[in-house]
C-alpha positions in Angstrom: 107.7 80.9 115.7 109.4 83.9 117.3 108.5 86.3 114.5 104.7 85.5 114.5 104.7 85.9 118.2 106.3 89.4 117.9 103.9 90.3 115.1 100.9 89.2 117.2 102.0 91.3 120.2 103.0 94.4 118.3 99.8 94.3 116.1 97.5 93.9 119.0 99.2 96.8 121.0 99.2 99.0 117.9 95.6 98.3 117.2 94.6 98.9 120.8 95.7 102.5 120.9 92.3 104.2 121.6 92.3 107.3 119.4 88.6 108.0 119.9 88.9 107.9 123.6 92.0 110.1 123.6 90.2 112.6 121.3 87.4 112.8 123.8 89.9 113.4 126.6 91.4 116.3 124.6 87.9 117.7 124.1 87.1 117.3 127.8 84.5 114.5 127.6 84.3 110.8 127.9 83.2 109.7 124.5 82.0 106.4 126.0 79.3 108.3 127.8 78.0 110.1 124.7 76.2 109.2 121.5 76.4 105.4 120.9 79.1 105.1 123.6 81.5 103.8 121.0 85.1 105.0 120.7 85.2 104.7 116.9 85.4 107.5 114.4 81.7 107.4 113.5 80.6 108.2 117.1 83.4 110.8 117.5 82.3 112.5 114.3 78.7 112.6 115.5 79.5 113.9 118.9 82.6 116.0 118.5 82.4 116.9 114.8 84.9 116.8 111.9 87.7 118.4 113.8 88.0 115.2 115.9 86.2 112.6 113.8 88.5 112.8 110.7 91.8 112.6 112.6 90.5 109.6 114.6 89.5 107.9 111.4 93.0 108.5 109.9 94.7 107.3 113.1 92.6 104.1 113.2 93.2 103.5 109.5 96.9 104.0 110.1 97.0 101.4 112.9 95.8 98.7 110.5 97.9 99.8 107.6 101.0 100.2 109.7 100.6 96.8 111.5 100.4 95.0 108.1 103.4 96.7 106.6 105.4 96.2 109.8 104.6 92.5 109.7 105.6 92.2 106.1 108.9 93.8 106.9 109.5 91.5 109.9 108.5 88.5 107.9 110.9 89.3 105.1 113.8 90.1 107.4 113.3 86.8 109.2 114.2 85.0 105.9 110.9 83.3 105.5 109.4 82.4 102.1 106.4 84.1 100.5 103.9 82.0 102.4 105.5 82.8 105.7 105.4 86.5 104.9 101.8 86.3 104.0 101.1 84.4 107.2 102.8 87.2 109.2 100.7 89.8 107.4 97.5 87.8 108.1 98.3 87.6 111.8 98.9 91.4 111.9 95.7 92.1 110.1 93.5 90.1 112.5 95.2 91.2 115.7 95.3 94.9 114.8 91.5 94.7 114.4 91.1 92.6 117.6 93.3 95.2 119.4 91.0 98.0 118.3 87.8 96.2 119.2 89.1 94.8 122.5 91.8 97.2 123.8 93.5 96.2 127.0 93.6 99.9 128.1 89.8 100.2 128.2 88.9 96.9 129.8 88.5 95.3 126.3 85.7 97.6 125.3 86.7 99.3 122.1 85.4 100.3 118.7 83.8 98.3 115.9 86.9 98.0 113.8 85.8 99.5 110.6 88.5 102.2 110.1 91.2 99.8 111.3 89.9 97.1 108.9 90.0 99.5 106.0 93.6 100.2 106.9 94.3 96.5 107.0 92.7 96.0 103.6 94.8 98.6 102.0 97.9 97.1 103.5 97.0 93.6 102.3 95.4 94.2 99.0 95.1 97.8 97.7 92.9 97.0 94.6 90.2 95.0 96.5 90.4 97.6 99.2 89.6 100.4 96.6 86.7 98.3 95.4 85.4 97.7 98.9 85.8 101.5 99.7 83.7 102.2 96.6 81.0 99.8 97.8 81.0 101.5 101.2 80.7 105.0 99.7 77.9 103.9 97.2 75.9 102.1 99.9 76.3 105.0 102.3 75.2 107.6 99.7 72.1 105.6 99.0 71.0 104.6 102.5 72.9 107.0 104.8 73.4 104.3 107.4 77.1 104.0 108.4 76.5 100.6 110.1 74.8 99.0 107.2 77.3 100.4 104.7 80.1 98.9 106.9 78.4 95.5 106.9 77.9 95.5 103.2 81.5 96.5 102.6 82.7 93.8 105.0 80.9 91.2 103.0 82.2 92.6 99.7 85.9 92.1 100.7 86.0 88.3 100.7 83.8 88.2 97.7 86.1 90.6 95.8 89.2 88.6 96.8 87.6 85.3 95.8 86.6 86.7 92.3 90.1 88.1 91.7 91.6 84.9 92.9 89.4 82.9 90.5 90.0 85.0 87.4 93.5 86.3 87.9 95.2 84.0 90.5 96.3 87.2 92.0 95.9 86.6 95.7 96.6 83.6 98.0 94.0 81.7 99.9 95.5 83.1 103.1 94.2 86.5 102.1 90.8 85.1 101.4 90.5 83.4 104.8 91.8 86.5 106.5 89.1 88.5 104.7 86.5 86.2 106.0 87.8 86.6 109.6 87.8 90.4 109.2 84.3 90.4 107.8 83.1 88.2 110.7 84.7 90.5 113.3 83.1 93.7 111.7 79.7 92.1 111.4 79.8 90.7 114.9 80.6 94.1 116.3 77.6 95.5 114.5 75.0 93.2 116.0 73.4 95.9 118.0 73.2 98.2 114.9 71.6 95.4 112.9 69.0 94.9 115.6 68.3 98.7 115.6 68.0 98.7 111.9 65.4 95.9 112.1 63.4 98.0 114.6 63.9 101.3 112.7 65.8 103.0 115.5 69.3 103.1 114.0 70.4 106.8 113.6 70.9 107.9 110.0 73.4 110.5 108.8 71.4 113.4 107.5 72.4 115.6 104.7 73.0 119.2 105.7 
């Protein structure tokens, strides 16, 4: 039980590092008071531009990816079997995203977890992650709504894992249940976006 507890704490703290907020501080603004008020990469990109938005995305991606790989390392070093290692990775995935969305440093008001979730996906299952990334890009290119593309991609991940599990027996059910949890977190954090989409007030990325 010691290793899962360590994985939980480390993953949450790693995920809670508020890159978007820190980027705003470097730029001399409080990103929480601008745009959508979110500290995620999308709002940073809209408000501060590519110079800050892209590094924030990469940092948030790295939090999820790093948390999963650190958990895999700790699980293997503890001498656990494959199921235990998968369990540690699952804990890391969920708590890295929870840390990003509810960071202790910002009174539990964080981002929506998209970039961190993508990092987690690539850490857990690179092939489904590539498929989901393709779904996100295609959806975004068609509709130009980041929020809706993120929700569609979140739903695509458990569906992709389930299909690959059925046809190839490639991934464990642990990964499928984790993918459902991650999809639920991402969709729950986009509730306000979905409401704005229904009312036609959600901002759309315009082509330059």
